[in-house]
C-alpha positions, 0 to 999 in steps of 0.5 A: 507467522499466520497465512494471510489472505493473499498469495504465497510468496518466497520471502528472506528472514535473518536472526538479529539480536533474538528478533525475527526479521525480513527483508523488504524489496521495496526499502533494500533493508531487514526489518523486523517481522511484527504482524503488520510488517507481515501484512505489509511485505506480502501487500507490498509483494500482491502490488507487483506480482499481482497488480504490475506496479513497478517496484520503483513506484512504490514506497513504504513507510515514510513520513507525511504531513497532516497540519502540525502532525507528523504520522507515517504512512504503510504504502503509497504507489505513484504514477510515473508522472508522480502524483499519488496512485494507490494509498494502502494501510495496513493492519496487523491480522489480529486489528479488526478494520473500522470506521476509525480505519478508514478516517485514517486513510481517509485523513492521509489522503487530505494531503495526499490526493489519491486516486483509489485506497487501500485499506488491509489486515492481511485476512480482509482487503477493501479496495475504494475508488476516489470520485472527488467530483461527487466526494465520495468513495467507491467500494471496489471488488480488487484493485485495477492492474496497473496498464503504463500507457502507450507512447502513441507516436502521432501524438504531440510531447 
């Protein structure tokens, strides 16, 4: 597979009916290794290793309802309170990131209300923070590292 613009990670592979499969740590199963899956696996590992998101807060390839349509997001990261922190849209490396890609993730976000968005084809990464009051995206150089909130001993529960 193609080298991507992520740190190098170790993955488990197996040959299943003449198709290469990669072990997905989040879904806890082997999945067919497509170019988009290669990007998705790197991105999930990037979020866990580099950005410190707990594996238990990450969801991969789940269906969502958008009006009458059923779509499937690539990666969602939840906050401890269950709200969505980040939505990631992954594309295969040969797919250019276009306005259409941003429109797609924006449509997903209409029902998910994330704080951050990430779009990647493994070679280029775009990060946005949503400003709901100003109704705009603020592009970022990188995603902030996840830092769990410390429980203040004097705070009320």
